N, C-alpha and C positions, 0 to 999 in steps of 0.2 A: 677311430679315424670309418665316416661312415665305406659305404657300399655304396660307390660310381655309377656301380650296371647291374640296380638287383632286376634277379631274377623271372622278368614276368611271366600268369600260369598263357600257357598259349590262349586259354580260355580271353583272355585280355587286350591278346595279341591286336592294332588295330590291323593293319593284314594279315593279318588268322585267315580271314576267308578266301583267300588270293589262293589260286591254283600250287603246288609245291613244288620245292627248288630243283631242280638240274641236281644237288647233290645230297637234295634229302631223298629225290629218288633213288639213286644211286646204292647209297647209302642202306635206306632203306630193301633195296632186294638184296644185298650182303647178308643184314642182319636178317634173313625173310630165310635166306637160301638157309642159314647155320641153323635157321629155326622150323626147318621144315613150314614153313608156312608159308599162304600167300600172300602179299601189299593189294589192295579195293586200288582199283584202275580211280583218278579221278581225287585224290583225297589232297581238302584243303595245307595249304605249311603248318596249320593251328593242330589238324584229324594225322598231316607225316610225323609234328614233332613227339603226341600224345605216345604216335605207335612206336618211334621210333626209342622214346625211353620206359615201355612196356619190353620190346623185343630187346635189348640193353637187359634189363633184368632178369631175362629170361638165357640171354648168355652168356650171361660173370662182366661182359666187357664198361657194363654201367657204375662199375664200384670205384 
């Protein structure tokens, strides 16, 4: 069976250069507080996704 929804690298997203979404911003805020980090302003969707992945790994949420 083939994967109908393969995960794409955020660098390859068509909309990756658009501003991050509200849910991304909210979740990043939560993860950043847990990690004791700041979230840069004006992230793109792709940058936000990559930072979410990084902070999930640090916090153990990405297991």
